[in-house]
N, C-alpha and C positions, 0 to 999 in steps of 0.2 A: 072837128073834136069840139063834144061838149066840156061845161067847168065840172060837169062832178062824171068826166070817161077818165079814167086811168088806164096808161102804158102801159101791157103789157110786154116785160122783156124776158126773154126766151133764155131761161140759164144754162151755160152748158160748161162741162165740166173739161180742162184742159188735158190733152190726149197726152199722155204717159208710155212709152214704147219700154212693153214690160218683154227679157227676153224670153223664147221659145221653152227654151228647159224649165225655167223656172213658174211656166205656166201649166207645165202637164206634172209636172211633181212636186206640186209645192211642199216645202217642210213638215213636219210632224211637229204641234204643238208637243213642246216636253213644260214641264211648270219644275220636275225636277230630274234631278241626273240620277241614274241610278249609279250606286258606288260599293266594288265586286269588294266581298268580305276576305278580309285578311285568314293567313291559315289558322291563326289561334283560333279565330272569332266562328271559324268552319268547324273547328274539333271542336269549343265550347258546346256547340250546336249539337256535335254527333255524342258527344261525350257518355249522354245516360245512357245512348240505346250504346254500350258498347260492354257498359255495364252489366246491363241487364245481359247480353249477350256471355259475359266473361260469366256473370253468374249459373247461369242454366249449362254452361257448358261442366262447371265443375260439380253441379249439381247432382249433372248424368254421369260422367264420371267414377265419384262417390257411388252413386246407385250401381255401376254395374263391377266395380270392387268390392263390393257387398256382396251380388249376385253371388260373385268369382269364389269369395272364401264361403260362402253356403255349406255342408256338407251337404252328400244327394241325400233326395227324398225318395224314403224307400215305403213304400205300396205294400202292406202285407200280402200275404198269401194269397194267389190266386186256384180256385180249385176248380174243373169243368171240364164238361167234354168240347173239345174244337171239334164246330165240321169244315167242309169247305162253304166260301159264302155265295150266295148264289138263291137260289128261290129251293124256299121250305128252308131255309140256314137255321139254327139256332141262336142262342145269343152269344157264344162264341164262338167264332168261325176266321178262319187262315183265309184271307184276299191271295197274297201269295207266296213265295220263301221268305221276304223280309220285315214283311206287314201280316197284323190280322190285328183283328176287332173281339172285343167285348165292353160287350152291349152297343151302344151307339159310340165309345172311344174305339177311335183307330190307332193303333200303337206300332211306330217303328221301331225294327230292334237296332240300336247301335252297333257302330264297327262291322256293320258286312251290306256288301253285297247281292244281292240276289238275280239271278237273270226274268226277264220280265214277259206274264205268259201270252202278250201280246209281242212279241218278239220280230225281231228280222229277217231273219229263218229259221231253219225246222232245226239243225241246233240249241239256237237259245230257246224255244218252244218247248223241249225236249227236257233239257236241262233243266226250266222252268218249273216245271210241270212235278219230278224230279225233286228239289229244291222246297217247293208248296208239300206235298208228300212228306219228306225229312223236318219240317217244321210244324204239322200236326201231329206227325208220330210224337215228338220231344213233345211237343205242350201235353202231349193225351197223353202221359207216361204217368203225370202224378200235380202233386201245387209246385207253384212255383211261387219265388216273388221275383218283384219290380224294383227296378230304380231308375231316377229320373237327374237330371244335372239338371240344377237348378239357370246354369247356366242358360242353357241352349233345351230349353226345356221342350220347344215344338222346331218342326221342320219348316220348308218354304209353303210345305199343303198343305199344314196347320195341324199335321201327326203328333202325338205325344211320341218322346224319343225316350228309347227305357232300354237299360239294359237287362238281361233276363237271367235270371241263376237259380239252379235248384239243389241245397247244400252246397257243395262245391263246384259243383260239373255249371259249366256257364253255354248259354245257350251259341253265345258269336265265335266260341271253340267250336261246339260240334257244330254249326253248318259251317266253318271254313275246312272244317277236318272232315264231315262226313256228308255234310248233306250240299253239297258243292256252291259255297257263296261263293263270294274274294271278300278278304279285306277290304274295307272301305275307311277312309276317316277324314270326308271330303274332299271334295271338288271333281273334275273328270272321271268319269267310269269307263272302269276298261271293258273291250269290245267279249262278246259270245260270239260272233261270228267264225 
């Protein structure tokens, strides 16, 4: 070897035995340990939402209470001839024994339930036809008044719920007595077959 030649020595790292488990699953790097919040800290975080929910609930209760204390909304006298709903009907028509239309407004008479025209049996369909004729006859006797309960102004089908009277004569009493309808206060309907 000459004077300018340097000897190169290979560097070897000393061998350390690593356990097999540690080599496969190294522990995750953690810079901080998350702390679980105490119940007081959790309550402080949720408190604004609880306050908002309480305010909304109170507002809804007062609004419903206000509606329940209002007097019934009375609509002026209705006068006109009623036909059967269908092709070529007039502006006022009778749908079935407890529902009629005034223009585009569908009115459901409260307190009664009449048989359906598309009933399950012949007896129901016959009774529905008789109830529809009875309602049409009563409405065509002359002007009548309608009153709405503000607490329940519409049913689940979007029809306006109205009680209908003419002088001292109530349509509900007429239909249950002579029109073949049942009394109805909500809930399950009675059978017709």
